N, C-alpha and C positions, 0 to 999 in steps of 0.2 A: 506281402512281398518283403524282400530284404530291405533293411533300413538303409537308405541312400545318404551318403555324405560326400563332401568334396573338400579338398584343400587346394587353394589357388597356388599356381607356381610361384616361386619366390620373387619373380620379377613382374607378376601380374598385379593389376590394380583391384583391390577388394571392393565388393559392393559398398555403397555409402553407409549402410547400417551395421557393417561388421566392425567389431572392436579390433584394435591393433592385435595382431597375432602374437601370442607369447613365444618366447624363444624356445621353449621346450616342445612346441608343436611343429615338428618338422617331418617331412617325408623324404626319404632317399629316392633318387631316380634310378629306375631299373629299365633296361631296354636291350638286353642281350639276346643271345641266340634262342633260348627257350621262349622268351617273350615274343619274338618275331614268328617262331614256329606255331605257337598257340594262336596267334592272331590270324595266321594263314589258314589254320584248320577251321577256325570259327567262320571265316569268310567263305571258304570252299564249301562248307556244309550249310551255309546260310543260317547260322545260329546266332542268337542273341545272348549276351551275358549281362547280368546285373552290374558287373564290374564296370562295363562301359556305359550302359544306359543310365546308371545312377551315379556315375563319375566318382567311383570309390577311390580314396587316396591310396589304398593298398594294392591297387591293380598291378602296378609294375613289379612289386615284390612277389605277389602271389603268382603271377604269370611266369616270372622268371624261375619260380620253384615248381612250375607245372601244375598249378591248381587254379581253378576258375569256378565261378558259380553260374551255371546255365540258367537262363531265363526263358521259360517256355510260354506258350499261349500268345505269342506276338510281342510287340514292343509298344503297344498303346494301352494304357490303363483306363478303365471305366470310371475311376475315381480321380479326384484332384486334391490330394493331401498337400497341406501347406509346406511340408518339408521336402517333398519328393521331386527329384530331377527327371524321373521317367515321364515321357510325354503322355498326356491324358486326352481323352476324347472318345469318339466312336471307333471301335476296331474296324479294320478294313475288310474283314471277312471272318468266317468261322475258324476255329483252331485247325491247324494243318495236321492231318491224320498221320502223316509220315514223320512228324517231328520226334516222337519217341525213338524211332529207329536212327535218326540222324544224331540225336544226343548220345545214344549208345555207341554209335560208330566213333564219335568224337572222344568219348571216354576210352574206348579201345585204342585209338590212334595216339592219344595222349599218355597212355600207359598208367591210368589212374587206378588207385586202390581205394580211393575215397572220393565220392562225387557228391556235390551239393546242387540241388535243383530247386529253383524258385519260379515265381511267375508274376505277371501283372494281375490285377483284379480283372476278372471277366464276368461282371454282373449280368452281361447280356446272354450268358449261357445258363441253361437250366441247372446244371450241376456245378457251375463256377469253374469248370475245367478239371474237376476231380478225376474223371476217367482218363484224361491225358496224363495227369500226374501218375496214376496207378500203372498205366502202360509204360511210362518212361522208367519207372522203378523196375518193372518186370523185364523190359528189354535190356537194361543195363546189366541186370543179374544174368540174363541168358547169354549175353555177348561177352561179359567179363566176369566169370564166376569168381566169387570171393571179394568183389568190389563192394564196399559198404556205401550205403546211400542215405544221405540226409535230405529231407525235403522241407522247404520253408514255404508254408502254405498261407493263402488268404483266409478270411473268416467264413467264406462260402455263405455269407449272410445268415449264418445260424442253421444251415441245412446239414443236419447231423448224418443223414444218409450219405451225403457227399464226403463227409469226414470218414465214415465207415468204408467207403470205396477206397480211399487212400490208405487207410490203416490195413485193409485186407491185403494190400500188396506188400506188407511187412517192411516198411522203411526201417533203417537202423536208428534214425533220429527223426522225430516229428517236431518241427520248429514252427512257431507262430509268434510273431513279435507283438508285444503290447505297445511298444513305441514310446509311450509317455504316461503321465499320471492322469487320473480321471478328470480333474478340473480342466485340463487343456485339450481334451479329446475333440470338442467341437471345432476348435481352431486348427489343431495339428492333424487330426486323423478323421477327416470328413467321411461320413458314411459308415463309420465303425462305431461299435458300442463296447465300452470297457468291460462291462459284465459279461457280454457275449464272448469276448476273447478269453476271459478267465474260464468260462464254462468250456470253451473248446479245449483248453489245456487239460482241464479236469477230465472231460470225456475221453480224450485221446489216451490218457493214462489208464482209465478204467477199461477201455476197449482192449488194450494190449499192454499190460503192465511191464512186459519185457522190453518194450521200446522206450528209449530215452526221450523225454519231452524237454523242450528248450524254448526260451523266449529272450527277447532283448529290449532294452530301453535306451533312448538317447537323452542326454542331459544337456542343460544349457538353454532351455526354451522358456525358463521362467518358473520352473518347479522349485519348491522348497525342499530342504533336507528332510523335513518331517513327511512330506508327501512322497518322496522317493522311498523312504523306509517303510511307510505304510503300504505302498504298492508292492514292495519286495515281500513283505509279510503275507499279503494276500495272494501273491503268485506262488510263494512257497507252500501256502496252505492247500494249493491244488495238487501238490505232489510233484511239481515241476523239478526236473533234475539239474538243468543247466541254465544259468543266467548270464547274459552279456550286457555290459554297460559301456557306452562310448559317448564321446563329445559330438553334439550336433554341430554341423558346419553348413552354412548357407550356400546352396548351389548357385543362386543368382540373386540379384537385387529384388526380384519379384517374389522370392520365397520368404518364409518367416525369418525374421532377424535373430541373430544370436543375442541372447540376454546376458550371458556371461560365459567365460571359459572356466571349466571345472579343473582344478589343479590335480596333478597326479596323486598327491597325498590324499585328497578326498576320495578319489577312485579306490585307492588302496584301503581306505576305511570301509567303503561300501563292500569291497571284496571280503574283508574280515567279518563284517557284520552279516553278510549274506550267507557265508558258510556256517556261521553260528545259527542261522535261521533254519538250516537243514538242506540247502542246495548242495548237491554233490560236487558241483564245480561252479565257480564264479570267475568270469573273465572280465576285468574292469580296467579301463585306461583310456586316455584321449583318443587313440587311434583304433581302439577295439571296435570291430564290426561283427555283425551276426555270424558271418561265415569266415571270419579271419581266424586262422589256425583251427578250423573246425575239426580236423582229424584229432588234434591233440585234446580238444575239449571233450570229444566223444570218448577217447581213451580214458581220460581222467574221471569221467562220470559213468563208465560202463556199468550197466545194471544187469 
């Protein structure tokens, strides 16, 4: 699922474990007409967005510019990752069969030409929700011809038939986030396997070379520079086209603490080094998120 982050409002009290927020880490407030209209559409169609569930700091800006990341398969994740603000537990029921149609209707009503679709983990489902992903892609294309679709998928527990189901629907971008470096996986990304996620990116590229592959990592959880560069090299070796790097921000005091804030200059260095490794596009910065400026990322890395 999409990497969740949050920035506390300027007048809010941060969790005890959070370091003082640097002056260069600020979010502008947006809440205009477009924002309110998108919120109404989401509620009318009973849809979830990762923007809201994961408390993304860019939600106001993106919604005001009429972009949002749809979160399908419910709002309860079967995993409990240490960084994630999305509620975890036992899903209340099976996936809703009409959800793809409702997402497509929202895309049409919002006038989107680029749609991003992600999900919670649904380890309770045999295919992890892959069929719903595929139908969502298909229904968006049928309802809004010409709309490009990016999907941010879970690892499907290494079920490569499930991955094939999604790829057969021909997304324009196949995104699966690595999230962090191998050493931190057991703490940060419970239930996931670093090597399995690498293999997913490799297999996706082999199944459909014309589809751009993409992944993201969050920094500030205790990883070293050497670990980040090693992971970037291993990701690039899978043929991955797009890499996003952003600052981890603690959703609540119960989530993993921030070990450090990564300076914008360091992000700029990772961008330069990543492009030298062969990525077609690297988006790196404190407020960069997997789906932030997704349309521009896809344009830059068009394969």
